[in-house]
C-alpha positions in Angstrom: 23.2 22.6 -13.6 24.0 20.0 -15.9 24.4 20.9 -19.7 24.0 17.1 -20.7 21.6 16.7 -23.9 21.0 13.3 -22.0 19.6 15.1 -18.7 16.4 13.2 -19.1 17.7 10.2 -18.4 20.2 11.5 -15.5 17.0 13.1 -14.1 15.3 9.8 -14.0 16.8 8.3 -10.9 16.5 11.8 -8.8 13.0 11.7 -9.9 12.5 8.3 -8.5 13.3 9.5 -5.0 10.4 11.7 -5.2 8.3 8.7 -5.7 10.1 7.5 -2.4 9.3 11.0 -0.3 6.0 10.0 -0.7 6.6 7.0 1.7 5.9 9.9 4.7 2.3 9.7 3.7 2.2 6.0 4.6 1.0 7.3 8.2 -2.5 7.2 7.4 -2.3 3.8 6.4 -0.3 2.9 9.4 -2.5 4.9 11.8 -5.5 3.0 10.2 -4.0 -0.6 10.7 -2.2 0.0 14.2 -5.3 1.7 15.7 -6.9 -1.5 14.7 -4.3 -4.1 15.6 -3.2 -2.8 18.8 -6.6 -1.0 20.1 -5.1 2.4 20.4 -7.1 5.5 21.7 -7.0 8.3 19.5 -4.9 10.1 21.4 -2.2 7.6 21.3 -2.7 6.4 17.4 -2.1 10.5 16.5 1.5 9.7 17.8 2.4 7.9 14.5 2.4 11.1 12.5 4.2 12.9 15.0 6.6 10.6 15.1 7.2 10.9 11.4 7.2 14.6 11.2 8.8 16.1 14.1 11.9 15.8 12.6 11.5 18.1 10.1 11.8 20.5 12.9 14.7 18.9 14.5 17.2 18.0 11.6 16.0 20.2 8.5 19.3 22.6 9.2 21.4 20.3 10.2 21.2 18.4 7.3 21.2 21.3 5.1 24.9 22.0 6.6 26.2 18.3 6.4 25.2 18.5 3.0 27.1 20.9 1.9 29.9 18.7 3.2 29.4 15.7 1.6 27.2 16.2 -1.5 23.7 16.2 -2.4 23.3 12.9 -3.6 25.3 11.4 -0.8 22.8 13.0 1.4 19.7 11.9 -0.7 21.0 8.4 -0.6 21.7 8.4 3.2 17.9 9.5 3.5 16.6 6.6 1.3 18.5 4.4 3.1 17.0 5.2 6.5 13.4 5.3 4.8 14.1 1.6 3.6 15.4 0.5 7.2 12.4 2.3 8.6 10.0 0.3 6.5 11.5 -3.1 6.9 11.4 -2.9 10.7 7.6 -3.1 11.3 7.3 -5.9 8.6 10.1 -8.0 10.6 8.9 -6.9 13.8 5.5 -5.8 14.3 4.6 -4.3 17.9 3.6 -0.8 18.5 7.0 0.4 19.7 8.6 -0.9 16.7 6.2 0.4 14.7 7.3 3.8 16.4 10.9 3.4 16.0 10.4 2.3 11.8 8.3 5.6 11.2 10.5 7.9 13.1 13.1 6.4 10.8 11.0 7.1 8.0 10.6 10.7 9.2 14.4 11.1 9.5 14.9 9.7 5.9 12.2 12.0 4.7 13.5 15.0 6.4 16.9 14.2 4.5 15.2 13.2 0.9 13.3 16.8 1.3 16.1 18.8 1.9 18.2 17.4 -1.0 16.0 16.1 -3.8 14.8 19.7 -5.0 18.5 21.3 -5.1 19.9 18.0 -6.9 17.3 18.0 -9.7 17.9 21.8 -10.3 21.7 20.4 -10.5 20.5 18.0 -13.0 18.5 19.9 -15.6 19.0 23.2 -17.5 17.8 26.1 -15.7 14.7 27.0 -18.5 13.5 23.9 -17.7 13.9 23.5 -13.7 10.4 24.8 -12.9 8.4 22.3 -15.0 10.8 19.3 -13.8 10.0 20.6 -10.0 6.3 20.7 -10.6 6.8 17.3 -12.5 8.4 15.8 -9.3 5.4 16.8 -7.1 3.2 14.9 -10.0 5.8 12.0 -9.2 5.3 12.4 -5.5 1.4 12.6 -5.7 1.4 9.2 -7.4 3.0 7.4 -4.6 0.7 9.0 -2.1 -2.0 7.9 -4.6 -1.6 4.4 -4.8 -0.6 3.4 -1.5 -4.2 2.4 0.0 -4.7 0.4 -3.1 -1.9 -1.5 -3.0 -2.1 -1.9 0.8 -5.9 -3.5 0.2 -4.6 -5.7 -2.3 -1.8 -7.0 -0.4 -4.0 -7.5 2.7 -6.9 -9.3 0.3 -4.6 -11.2 -1.7 -2.2 -12.3 0.7 -3.5 -11.3 4.0 -0.9 -8.9 5.1 -0.9 -5.2 4.8 2.6 -4.9 6.1 3.6 -6.6 2.6 3.0 -2.6 1.4 6.0 -1.6 4.0 8.4 -4.1 2.2 7.6 -3.3 -1.4 8.3 0.4 -0.7 11.7 -0.8 1.4 12.7 -3.0 -1.6 12.0 0.3 -4.0 14.0 3.0 -1.6 16.9 0.3 -2.1 16.4 0.0 -5.6 16.7 3.9 -6.0 19.5 4.2 -4.1 21.6 2.1 -6.5 20.1 3.7 -9.5 21.2 6.9 -7.8 24.7 5.7 -7.0 25.4 4.3 -10.5 24.3 7.9 -11.7 26.9 10.3 -12.7 25.8 13.7 -11.5 27.7 16.8 -11.3 26.5 19.1 -8.5 26.5 22.9 -8.2 28.9 23.9 -5.6 27.1 26.1 -3.3 27.9 29.8 -3.7 25.9 31.2 -1.1 27.4 31.9 2.9 26.1 28.8 4.7 23.0 28.9 6.7 23.0 28.1 10.5 20.5 27.6 13.1 20.8 30.7 14.6 20.9 32.9 11.3 17.4 30.9 10.5 15.9 31.7 13.9 16.9 35.4 13.6 14.8 35.9 10.8 11.5 34.9 12.7 12.4 38.4 14.2 11.1 39.6 11.1 7.1 39.9 10.8 6.3 38.6 7.2 8.7 35.8 7.4 7.0 34.4 10.8 3.9 35.0 9.7 4.5 33.0 6.6 6.3 30.2 8.0 3.4 29.6 10.3 1.4 29.2 7.1 3.8 26.3 6.2 3.0 24.7 9.8 -0.6 25.2 9.4 -0.7 23.8 5.6 1.0 20.8 6.3 -1.3 20.3 9.3 -4.3 20.4 6.9 -2.5 17.4 4.8 -1.2 15.3 7.2 -4.3 15.7 9.3 -6.7 14.7 6.6 -4.5 12.1 5.7 -4.6 10.4 9.0 -8.3 11.3 9.9 -10.0 10.9 7.1 -10.4 7.2 7.1 -12.2 7.5 10.9 -14.4 10.2 10.1 -15.7 8.4 7.2 -16.1 5.3 9.2 -17.6 7.2 12.1 -20.0 9.7 10.6 -20.4 8.0 7.3 -20.8 4.6 8.2 -18.5 3.5 5.6 -16.7 0.1 5.5 -13.3 0.2 6.7 -11.5 -0.2 3.1 -13.7 1.9 1.1 -13.1 4.7 3.8 -9.2 4.2 3.6 -9.6 4.6 -0.3 -10.8 7.8 0.4 -7.6 9.4 1.3 -6.3 8.4 -2.5 -9.0 10.6 -3.9 -7.2 13.5 -1.6 -3.9 12.6 -3.1 -5.6 12.2 -6.8 -6.9 16.2 -6.1 -3.6 17.4 -5.1 -1.9 15.7 -8.1 -4.4 17.4 -10.3 -4.1 20.6 -8.6 -0.3 20.8 -8.9 -0.6 20.5 -12.6 -3.7 23.0 -12.8 -1.8 25.3 -10.7 1.5 25.4 -12.6 -0.7 26.1 -15.7 -3.2 29.1 -14.2 0.0 30.3 -12.3 1.3 31.7 -15.6 -1.6 33.8 -16.3 -2.4 34.9 -12.5 -1.1 36.5 -9.8 0.4 34.6 -7.0 -1.3 36.3 -4.4 -4.5 36.5 -5.8 -4.3 32.4 -6.6 -3.4 32.3 -2.9 -6.6 34.1 -1.7 -8.6 31.9 -3.9 -6.9 28.8 -2.8 -7.4 29.8 0.6 -10.7 30.6 0.7 -11.7 27.5 -1.9 -9.9 25.4 1.2 -11.9 26.6 4.1 -15.6 26.1 2.1 -14.2 22.7 1.3 -13.5 21.5 4.7 -16.7 23.2 6.1 -18.6 21.1 3.2 -16.9 17.9 4.0 -17.4 18.4 7.7 -21.2 18.8 7.0 -21.5 16.5 4.2 -25.0 14.6 4.0 -23.6 11.5 2.1 -20.3 9.5 1.8 -20.2 10.1 -1.5 -20.4 14.2 -1.3 -17.8 13.5 1.5 -15.6 11.6 -0.9 -16.0 14.3 -3.6 -15.3 17.3 -1.1 -12.1 15.1 0.2 -10.6 15.2 -3.5 -11.6 19.5 -3.7 -9.8 19.6 -0.4 -6.8 18.0 -2.3 -7.3 19.8 -5.5 -8.1 23.5 -4.0 -4.8 23.5 -1.2 -2.2 21.8 -3.5 -0.5 24.9 -4.3 -0.8 26.7 -0.8 2.8 25.6 0.3 4.6 26.3 -3.1 2.8 29.5 -3.0 3.8 30.5 0.6 7.8 29.2 -0.3 7.9 31.3 -3.4 6.6 34.6 -2.3 8.7 34.2 0.7 11.7 33.3 -1.0 11.0 36.2 -3.6 10.3 38.8 -1.1 14.1 38.0 0.5 15.9 36.4 -2.2 19.1 37.0 -0.4 18.5 34.9 2.5 17.3 31.7 0.3 19.1 29.3 2.7 17.8 30.5 6.0 14.1 31.0 4.6 14.2 27.4 3.0 15.6 25.7 6.4 12.5 27.8 7.9 10.3 26.3 5.7 11.2 22.7 5.9 11.2 23.1 9.9 7.5 24.3 10.1 6.5 21.0 7.8 6.8 19.7 12.0 3.1 21.2 11.9 2.2 17.4 10.1 3.8 16.4 13.7 1.8 18.7 16.2 -1.8 19.2 14.6 -3.0 15.4 14.4 -2.4 14.8 17.7 -4.5 17.5 18.8 -7.0 16.3 16.5 -6.7 12.7 18.2 -7.0 14.0 21.6 -10.0 16.1 20.6 -11.5 13.4 19.1 -11.3 11.5 22.2 -12.5 14.1 24.6 -15.7 14.4 22.0 -16.0 13.0 18.7 -14.2 12.9 15.3 -16.6 15.5 13.7 -15.6 17.7 16.5 -12.3 17.5 16.0 -12.4 18.3 12.7 -13.0 22.1 13.5 -9.4 22.3 13.8 -8.6 22.2 10.4 -10.9 24.9 9.8 -9.1 27.1 12.4 -6.3 26.3 10.2 -7.6 27.5 7.2 -8.7 30.4 8.6 -5.4 31.5 9.3 -4.1 30.8 5.8 -6.8 33.0 4.5 -5.5 35.6 6.9 -2.1 35.3 5.8 -3.4 35.3 1.9 -5.3 38.7 3.0 -1.9 39.9 4.7 0.5 38.6 1.5 -1.6 40.6 -0.6 -1.4 43.7 1.4 2.1 43.5 1.7 
């Protein structure tokens, strides 16, 4: 923890890394444009989010182990450098294989950022301000996710090249690296026993932990799936033009941004477990309403509501698990980050079902995910 009175100034470059963290949500924009540019099937196009999110499963624990050796700031800068490289590559050499390599680098970098940014922010701010800064960090992340579609459209109209968005965000990543490198930060050394892959996997034998980890898998699958599929759904079912349909995901991310703030306030008054149940029911109903929307206006409204209502489910699952097994926080954190790989597996299944039938039928997969979250919220309440 940093006791310096100027901790707010020191926190700025760390908070900027959360803006860089939002760049993984470029998968939706990349998917829509790559699908049109390379005439990809739905199944093939959904490999793009898989290229990003599979690394959460493969690298989260190894990154945590390496971070204990080289430090959080160094690890975070490595992640942002890899993110910049993943964005530069398809901007310079635009083909589907290169795009896949670029988004794989983006995923690797984002995995590192997510492992390193939260504990580094806790080191920087006073302990009594940690929760508020962590909530604000999610707001910063949501800003990047929300503005990206509009910026991509502006650059495409103004300069005829949506890929300029990749260049802009790559430059932001490198500037963030430079700023963080020049900032003096006193990191708090870890006093816990080191987590290993085997110690994490052994925890999956505990039923409560296994069910909660699966919940993370499904909520991230919904998040990434709505991001990557909503544009296609709005164009095919609602007959919306391409650009307005792509802007729909900005409403989703705006809902997430608003939901984070509302959740932070409401959770000071209401039980986390009861809030989890209400959020799960609301998410299920909002997805049903989205699928059966009669007009584009209704569909866009329910996209916003999905983002608003489901925005707190991830931190709720995370906090409920940590509170129950506080002495195993490192292992549980590793498992939770590994479960973010749901963003790699759910969207390709949605794409495959879309090719077999249609995108409306494929959206029912999100209902299955939301149904599990409702079951999980009841299970957590009983426990």
